[in-house]
PLY file of the C-alpha trace (Angstrom):
ply
format ascii 1.0
element vertex 470
property float x
property float y
property float z
element edge 469
property int vertex1
property int vertex2
end_header
-18.97 3.54 -26.95
-17.72 1.93 -30.17
-15.33 -1.00 -30.19
-13.93 -3.34 -32.83
-14.89 -6.89 -33.74
-13.56 -9.48 -31.27
-13.67 -12.17 -33.94
-10.70 -10.47 -35.60
-8.64 -10.92 -32.44
-9.74 -14.55 -32.14
-8.88 -15.22 -35.77
-5.42 -13.65 -35.54
-4.53 -15.47 -32.30
-5.93 -18.84 -33.36
-3.28 -21.53 -32.98
-0.74 -19.12 -31.47
-1.53 -19.73 -27.79
-1.01 -22.78 -25.62
-4.68 -23.05 -24.62
-7.62 -23.01 -27.00
-9.63 -19.79 -27.20
-13.14 -20.33 -25.82
-15.90 -19.15 -28.13
-18.61 -21.72 -27.42
-21.66 -20.05 -25.90
-21.76 -22.34 -22.85
-18.13 -21.53 -22.04
-18.70 -17.82 -22.50
-21.71 -17.85 -20.17
-19.42 -19.24 -17.45
-17.49 -15.98 -17.63
-20.49 -13.66 -17.87
-20.94 -13.12 -14.12
-19.06 -12.84 -10.84
-20.26 -12.85 -7.22
-22.07 -9.51 -7.61
-24.88 -8.46 -9.97
-25.19 -8.23 -13.71
-24.67 -10.72 -16.53
-22.61 -9.69 -19.55
-21.69 -12.22 -22.21
-18.14 -11.92 -23.59
-17.40 -12.64 -27.24
-14.50 -14.90 -26.31
-12.40 -16.08 -23.37
-8.62 -16.45 -23.51
-6.62 -18.30 -20.86
-2.97 -17.24 -21.13
-0.27 -19.21 -19.31
2.60 -16.70 -19.58
3.43 -13.03 -19.71
4.41 -13.32 -23.38
0.96 -14.65 -24.21
-0.65 -11.74 -22.37
1.49 -9.32 -24.36
0.37 -10.97 -27.59
-3.29 -10.81 -26.55
-3.17 -7.15 -25.55
-1.25 -6.04 -28.63
-3.78 -7.78 -30.85
-6.69 -6.24 -28.94
-5.10 -2.80 -29.38
-4.75 -3.44 -33.12
-8.49 -4.07 -33.50
-9.65 -1.83 -30.61
-11.36 -4.67 -28.78
-12.04 -4.40 -25.02
-10.33 -6.90 -22.70
-11.25 -7.80 -19.13
-8.66 -9.28 -16.74
-10.20 -11.93 -14.47
-9.06 -14.26 -11.71
-11.53 -16.82 -10.37
-14.53 -14.47 -10.42
-15.13 -14.09 -6.66
-15.42 -10.30 -7.01
-18.37 -8.74 -5.17
-18.37 -5.46 -7.07
-18.58 -6.46 -10.75
-14.83 -5.97 -11.26
-14.26 -8.50 -14.10
-17.62 -8.25 -15.87
-17.37 -7.80 -19.69
-19.89 -4.95 -19.81
-19.08 -4.02 -23.42
-18.53 -7.51 -24.75
-15.07 -8.26 -26.06
-12.59 -10.69 -24.53
-12.17 -11.96 -20.97
-8.52 -12.69 -20.14
-8.53 -15.44 -17.50
-5.21 -15.19 -15.62
-5.99 -18.07 -13.25
-3.99 -20.39 -15.52
-0.79 -18.43 -14.87
0.53 -20.54 -12.00
4.16 -21.34 -12.76
5.79 -19.29 -9.99
5.48 -19.45 -6.19
8.94 -18.70 -4.84
9.71 -17.80 -1.22
13.00 -16.08 -0.37
13.16 -16.36 3.43
16.36 -14.31 3.83
14.73 -11.38 2.02
11.28 -12.00 3.55
9.66 -11.85 0.12
7.68 -14.12 -2.19
7.50 -13.86 -5.97
4.29 -15.30 -7.38
2.29 -15.67 -10.57
-1.18 -14.05 -10.68
-3.06 -17.37 -10.78
-1.71 -18.60 -7.43
-4.42 -18.87 -4.77
-3.99 -16.67 -1.71
-4.14 -19.65 0.66
-1.27 -21.27 -1.25
0.86 -18.24 -0.42
-0.13 -18.56 3.24
1.02 -22.17 3.35
4.22 -21.55 1.41
5.23 -18.73 3.79
4.38 -20.74 6.91
6.72 -23.53 5.77
9.57 -21.05 6.45
8.11 -19.71 9.71
6.87 -16.63 7.86
3.48 -15.02 7.44
1.52 -13.39 4.60
-1.16 -11.47 6.55
-3.91 -10.52 4.02
-6.65 -13.14 4.38
-9.80 -12.51 2.35
-12.57 -14.95 3.18
-12.25 -16.31 -0.35
-8.53 -17.09 0.12
-8.89 -20.77 -0.80
-10.29 -19.86 -4.22
-9.28 -16.25 -4.93
-6.06 -15.57 -6.82
-3.35 -13.10 -5.88
-3.90 -11.37 -9.23
-7.51 -10.72 -8.26
-6.47 -9.66 -4.75
-4.06 -7.12 -6.22
-6.69 -5.81 -8.61
-9.24 -5.27 -5.84
-6.78 -4.49 -3.01
-8.41 -7.24 -0.96
-8.43 -7.24 2.83
-9.81 -9.65 5.40
-10.14 -10.05 9.17
-6.43 -9.43 9.87
-6.56 -6.04 8.16
-7.14 -4.40 11.55
-3.55 -5.01 12.66
-1.71 -5.90 9.49
-3.33 -3.93 6.70
-4.54 -5.00 3.26
-2.98 -6.36 0.07
-1.49 -2.99 -0.92
0.63 -2.98 2.25
2.43 -6.17 1.15
2.99 -5.60 -2.56
6.61 -4.51 -3.07
6.61 -4.75 -6.84
4.63 -5.76 -9.89
5.05 -6.83 -13.45
2.12 -5.76 -15.61
1.24 -5.72 -19.26
0.04 -2.22 -20.01
-3.11 -1.40 -22.00
-0.86 -0.68 -24.98
0.89 -4.06 -24.83
4.14 -3.03 -23.15
5.69 -4.67 -20.08
6.04 -2.46 -17.00
7.94 -3.39 -13.84
7.29 -1.37 -10.70
8.98 -1.49 -7.31
11.24 -4.42 -6.53
12.43 -6.77 -3.81
13.64 -4.11 -1.36
11.47 -3.00 1.55
12.46 0.65 1.04
12.03 2.16 -2.41
11.27 5.83 -3.00
12.33 6.06 -6.64
9.91 8.18 -8.64
6.13 7.97 -8.56
4.71 5.04 -6.60
3.19 3.23 -9.55
2.92 0.02 -7.54
0.40 1.50 -5.12
-1.47 3.16 -7.98
-1.93 -0.14 -9.81
-2.94 -2.12 -6.70
-6.67 -1.60 -6.34
-7.11 -0.23 -9.88
-9.35 -3.24 -10.65
-7.60 -4.21 -13.85
-8.30 -0.86 -15.52
-4.60 0.08 -15.84
-3.09 -3.22 -16.94
-2.92 -6.99 -16.44
-0.78 -8.24 -13.55
1.62 -11.00 -14.62
3.86 -11.23 -11.52
3.72 -10.01 -7.92
6.50 -9.45 -5.37
5.08 -9.75 -1.85
6.48 -8.73 1.51
6.37 -11.41 4.21
6.71 -10.99 7.99
7.74 -13.35 10.82
4.90 -15.54 11.98
3.47 -14.51 15.41
4.57 -16.82 18.22
1.14 -17.15 19.80
-2.48 -16.12 19.37
-5.62 -16.28 21.49
-9.23 -15.91 20.38
-12.38 -15.04 22.33
-16.08 -15.09 21.45
-17.82 -12.24 23.32
-21.61 -12.12 23.51
-23.79 -9.00 23.79
-27.50 -8.33 24.23
-27.26 -5.14 22.20
-25.61 -4.45 18.82
-24.70 -0.84 19.65
-23.07 -1.93 22.93
-20.84 -4.28 20.99
-19.77 -1.29 18.89
-18.87 0.65 22.03
-16.83 -2.31 23.23
-14.90 -2.32 19.96
-14.04 1.36 20.38
-12.98 0.86 24.00
-10.72 -2.09 23.20
-9.02 -0.14 20.42
-8.31 2.86 22.68
-7.01 0.74 25.57
-3.51 0.20 24.22
-4.33 -3.19 22.70
-4.22 -3.75 18.94
-5.97 -7.05 18.22
-5.16 -9.03 15.12
-8.89 -9.12 14.29
-12.25 -8.00 15.64
-15.13 -9.64 13.80
-18.82 -8.90 14.32
-21.82 -11.19 13.91
-25.36 -9.95 14.55
-28.21 -12.17 15.73
-29.41 -13.05 12.24
-25.91 -14.32 11.43
-25.73 -16.37 14.63
-29.10 -17.99 13.94
-28.23 -18.68 10.29
-24.93 -20.35 11.14
-26.51 -22.53 13.81
-29.17 -23.64 11.34
-26.56 -24.35 8.67
-23.56 -25.75 10.55
-24.24 -25.93 14.33
-21.29 -24.35 16.14
-22.67 -23.75 19.65
-23.25 -20.07 18.96
-25.62 -18.09 21.24
-28.71 -17.55 19.07
-30.45 -15.51 21.78
-27.74 -12.81 21.63
-28.13 -9.61 19.64
-24.46 -9.62 18.65
-21.19 -11.47 19.13
-17.61 -10.34 18.65
-14.74 -12.60 17.69
-11.56 -10.96 18.97
-8.08 -12.37 18.33
-4.77 -11.12 19.68
-1.36 -12.35 18.59
2.32 -11.80 19.41
4.61 -12.85 22.25
2.94 -15.53 24.45
3.11 -13.47 27.66
1.69 -10.38 25.96
-1.05 -12.44 24.33
-2.17 -13.91 27.68
-2.26 -10.45 29.25
-4.09 -8.81 26.36
-6.86 -11.39 26.09
-7.58 -10.91 29.81
-7.80 -7.14 29.31
-10.13 -7.62 26.34
-12.37 -9.83 28.48
-12.45 -7.28 31.32
-13.25 -4.36 29.00
-16.10 -6.17 27.30
-17.64 -7.34 30.57
-17.45 -3.79 31.87
-19.36 -2.59 28.80
-22.18 -5.09 29.11
-21.00 -8.36 27.59
-23.03 -11.21 29.04
-20.54 -13.96 28.19
-16.90 -14.34 27.16
-15.59 -17.62 25.77
-11.82 -17.80 25.36
-10.61 -20.68 23.20
-8.53 -23.02 25.36
-6.54 -24.54 22.52
-5.97 -24.41 18.76
-8.86 -26.78 18.09
-11.35 -24.50 19.84
-9.83 -21.48 18.12
-10.30 -23.10 14.72
-13.90 -23.95 15.63
-14.64 -20.30 16.38
-13.16 -19.16 13.07
-14.93 -21.94 11.23
-18.24 -20.58 12.54
-17.32 -17.06 11.37
-16.46 -18.30 7.89
-19.81 -20.07 7.57
-21.76 -16.81 7.75
-21.85 -16.02 4.06
-23.07 -19.45 2.88
-25.40 -19.69 5.88
-27.25 -16.43 5.31
-27.49 -17.20 1.59
-30.09 -19.81 2.56
-32.45 -17.18 3.99
-33.57 -15.92 0.57
-32.48 -16.55 -3.03
-30.60 -13.28 -3.47
-27.78 -11.90 -1.31
-26.55 -8.30 -1.61
-23.17 -8.02 0.12
-21.79 -4.54 0.80
-18.69 -3.32 2.61
-19.24 0.32 3.53
-16.50 1.37 5.95
-16.49 4.10 8.60
-13.96 5.53 11.07
-13.72 3.35 14.18
-15.25 6.07 16.36
-18.37 5.99 14.16
-18.99 2.24 14.43
-21.79 2.59 17.05
-23.49 5.30 14.96
-23.23 3.20 11.79
-24.86 0.31 13.65
-27.70 2.67 14.65
-28.15 3.85 11.06
-28.20 0.28 9.73
-30.96 -0.56 12.23
-32.94 2.44 10.97
-32.45 1.39 7.33
-33.57 -2.16 8.14
-36.79 -0.87 9.71
-37.43 1.88 7.15
-37.32 -0.47 4.17
-38.67 -3.57 5.95
-35.80 -5.77 4.78
-33.86 -8.72 6.10
-30.58 -6.91 6.64
-27.90 -8.83 8.50
-24.61 -7.34 9.63
-21.20 -8.93 10.01
-17.69 -8.02 9.05
-14.34 -6.70 10.13
-15.74 -4.32 12.69
-12.36 -3.57 14.28
-11.32 -1.44 11.30
-14.82 -0.12 10.63
-15.26 -2.41 7.62
-18.82 -3.66 8.02
-20.62 -6.05 5.69
-24.33 -5.20 5.67
-25.97 -8.02 3.72
-29.52 -7.75 2.43
-31.34 -11.01 1.82
-34.02 -10.67 -0.81
-35.53 -12.17 -3.97
-34.51 -10.67 -7.29
-37.79 -11.92 -8.82
-39.76 -9.58 -6.55
-39.61 -6.19 -8.29
-41.24 -4.30 -5.43
-38.80 -5.71 -2.88
-35.82 -5.00 -5.17
-36.87 -1.35 -5.42
-36.67 -1.15 -1.63
-33.32 -2.95 -1.68
-31.87 -0.47 -4.18
-32.99 2.46 -2.04
-31.58 0.82 1.08
-28.19 0.13 -0.50
-27.99 3.73 -1.70
-28.79 4.92 1.81
-26.10 2.66 3.28
-23.54 4.29 0.98
-24.73 7.78 1.90
-24.59 6.98 5.62
-21.00 5.75 5.34
-19.88 8.89 3.50
-21.74 11.20 5.91
-19.94 9.55 8.82
-16.55 10.21 7.24
-16.22 6.75 5.76
-15.78 5.22 2.32
-17.81 3.35 -0.26
-15.61 0.28 -0.04
-13.12 -1.13 2.42
-12.12 -4.18 0.38
-14.66 -5.18 -2.29
-13.78 -2.43 -4.76
-15.94 -0.09 -6.83
-16.43 -2.04 -10.07
-19.83 -1.49 -11.65
-21.83 -1.61 -8.41
-20.55 1.57 -6.77
-19.31 3.60 -9.72
-22.36 5.93 -9.71
-21.45 6.99 -6.16
-17.76 7.70 -6.75
-18.22 11.51 -7.11
-19.93 11.52 -3.70
-16.65 10.46 -2.09
-13.85 11.91 -4.22
-15.57 15.00 -5.68
-15.51 16.34 -9.21
-11.82 17.23 -9.16
-10.94 13.75 -7.89
-13.13 12.22 -10.58
-11.46 14.35 -13.27
-7.99 13.27 -12.10
-9.11 9.63 -12.09
-10.31 9.95 -15.68
-7.02 11.58 -16.70
-4.94 8.80 -15.09
-7.05 6.20 -16.87
-6.62 8.00 -20.22
-2.85 8.27 -19.74
-2.51 4.51 -19.20
-5.26 3.43 -21.58
-5.88 5.98 -24.37
-8.13 3.57 -26.29
-10.14 2.70 -23.15
-9.96 -1.03 -23.88
-8.64 -2.29 -20.52
-11.63 -3.32 -18.35
-13.85 -0.43 -19.47
-16.97 0.43 -17.51
-15.40 -0.02 -14.06
-14.80 2.50 -11.24
-15.50 5.61 -13.33
-19.22 6.43 -13.69
-20.42 6.79 -17.26
-23.81 8.32 -16.55
-25.62 10.42 -13.96
-27.17 7.58 -11.94
-27.15 8.25 -8.20
-28.68 5.02 -7.06
-27.90 1.32 -7.25
-29.63 -0.71 -9.95
-29.76 -4.45 -9.16
-32.21 -5.65 -11.79
0 1
1 2
2 3
3 4
4 5
5 6
6 7
7 8
8 9
9 10
10 11
11 12
12 13
13 14
14 15
15 16
16 17
17 18
18 19
19 20
20 21
21 22
22 23
23 24
24 25
25 26
26 27
27 28
28 29
29 30
30 31
31 32
32 33
33 34
34 35
35 36
36 37
37 38
38 39
39 40
40 41
41 42
42 43
43 44
44 45
45 46
46 47
47 48
48 49
49 50
50 51
51 52
52 53
53 54
54 55
55 56
56 57
57 58
58 59
59 60
60 61
61 62
62 63
63 64
64 65
65 66
66 67
67 68
68 69
69 70
70 71
71 72
72 73
73 74
74 75
75 76
76 77
77 78
78 79
79 80
80 81
81 82
82 83
83 84
84 85
85 86
86 87
87 88
88 89
89 90
90 91
91 92
92 93
93 94
94 95
95 96
96 97
97 98
98 99
99 100
100 101
101 102
102 103
103 104
104 105
105 106
106 107
107 108
108 109
109 110
110 111
111 112
112 113
113 114
114 115
115 116
116 117
117 118
118 119
119 120
120 121
121 122
122 123
123 124
124 125
125 126
126 127
127 128
128 129
129 130
130 131
131 132
132 133
133 134
134 135
135 136
136 137
137 138
138 139
139 140
140 141
141 142
142 143
143 144
144 145
145 146
146 147
147 148
148 149
149 150
150 151
151 152
152 153
153 154
154 155
155 156
156 157
157 158
158 159
159 160
160 161
161 162
162 163
163 164
164 165
165 166
166 167
167 168
168 169
169 170
170 171
171 172
172 173
173 174
174 175
175 176
176 177
177 178
178 179
179 180
180 181
181 182
182 183
183 184
184 185
185 186
186 187
187 188
188 189
189 190
190 191
191 192
192 193
193 194
194 195
195 196
196 197
197 198
198 199
199 200
200 201
201 202
202 203
203 204
204 205
205 206
206 207
207 208
208 209
209 210
210 211
211 212
212 213
213 214
214 215
215 216
216 217
217 218
218 219
219 220
220 221
221 222
222 223
223 224
224 225
225 226
226 227
227 228
228 229
229 230
230 231
231 232
232 233
233 234
234 235
235 236
236 237
237 238
238 239
239 240
240 241
241 242
242 243
243 244
244 245
245 246
246 247
247 248
248 249
249 250
250 251
251 252
252 253
253 254
254 255
255 256
256 257
257 258
258 259
259 260
260 261
261 262
262 263
263 264
264 265
265 266
266 267
267 268
268 269
269 270
270 271
271 272
272 273
273 274
274 275
275 276
276 277
277 278
278 279
279 280
280 281
281 282
282 283
283 284
284 285
285 286
286 287
287 288
288 289
289 290
290 291
291 292
292 293
293 294
294 295
295 296
296 297
297 298
298 299
299 300
300 301
301 302
302 303
303 304
304 305
305 306
306 307
307 308
308 309
309 310
310 311
311 312
312 313
313 314
314 315
315 316
316 317
317 318
318 319
319 320
320 321
321 322
322 323
323 324
324 325
325 326
326 327
327 328
328 329
329 330
330 331
331 332
332 333
333 334
334 335
335 336
336 337
337 338
338 339
339 340
340 341
341 342
342 343
343 344
344 345
345 346
346 347
347 348
348 349
349 350
350 351
351 352
352 353
353 354
354 355
355 356
356 357
357 358
358 359
359 360
360 361
361 362
362 363
363 364
364 365
365 366
366 367
367 368
368 369
369 370
370 371
371 372
372 373
373 374
374 375
375 376
376 377
377 378
378 379
379 380
380 381
381 382
382 383
383 384
384 385
385 386
386 387
387 388
388 389
389 390
390 391
391 392
392 393
393 394
394 395
395 396
396 397
397 398
398 399
399 400
400 401
401 402
402 403
403 404
404 405
405 406
406 407
407 408
408 409
409 410
410 411
411 412
412 413
413 414
414 415
415 416
416 417
417 418
418 419
419 420
420 421
421 422
422 423
423 424
424 425
425 426
426 427
427 428
428 429
429 430
430 431
431 432
432 433
433 434
434 435
435 436
436 437
437 438
438 439
439 440
440 441
441 442
442 443
443 444
444 445
445 446
446 447
447 448
448 449
449 450
450 451
451 452
452 453
453 454
454 455
455 456
456 457
457 458
458 459
459 460
460 461
461 462
462 463
463 464
464 465
465 466
466 467
467 468
468 469
């Protein structure tokens, strides 16, 4: 693939933007990676502070046919913002001028560089609620969340980012400004471009403003930690709870390796002798919440839970969630390299997916730990390994490929919330088929005829059918 010289873009934009263009090698290396795999050095990094600056950047990139890569804070786990063909990274995290809540309309209008947790706090000040809650919410930006269609524990009941985006302002790959949707809850005018752009991973344009739907904050919530001696039994309990007439806010899973890792990292009184633990939260009207948490407890005990701990107050509830949020940093201490996946299956297939993951762990003799948003089938199998060990990494690559195949065979999907990026692109035909792949390519070409907007993501560009992590 042939692209133009990024230095021409840098030269033309020099002195015309509020922030200095970064061309020093040390600065560029800071933008060469994300939270996944692969290191790709950009030719330059630009940090726009307004939509007009983004327009100027894109129009200049079009002029010289230079690839550009939208980026938030780089917490992507799929390679979404990586500059795989060189060119220019466009860091939108400096676009932070707007965080406006309109309580009468139940909407917020925000700039792409606003952190997700900032939106949570702004909504709560009005007694409102922005449900999507990725684990990276304190550092991830709403622009990145929109690009990846991020989820989180509350996705079980409330859905993911796409379900709360009412409208967008984007700069198209040709340098135009497109507004989609609006501030009304109901809008069926024309094609739903908003939902097309959400989750497109920056391949169809650069988000410069987001209109978000807010909801009333739940009156009450109760959380329980439920302990099992068997991972598959915990999966059966999840299925039973979800078919009992109760819709929890969240059902999170931690396997024994996670429990041990957290206790070694930040002791939280977790049961390290258990094979699995579920963190189940219900929310809503106080009377309904009290009744539902009792039913959850009864169901889980009936299906073999050996212990149920219901948080007695907000402090204990926060302690339980604190322990859950320590999993990722805790397991990262097991080995130098952490492979985090998010294969997702139908809820009825959760027990079978657990069984398959156990088989994969044994087959490839790997340290595979499992946690995630089990209530909606969104599991996070994490493989702890050492990228310096070529023989081990070969086994890891085979195991990850097999995890993807298992999810698809069980009627699931390659990704529930991390996105496709570079990591899963080779497997896209497995899920959407050749006709789906052709339509995806045609949509991309219609938006981006020069293929300069985040090229190398989502759409496979070769015949690889396995993950390459080295």
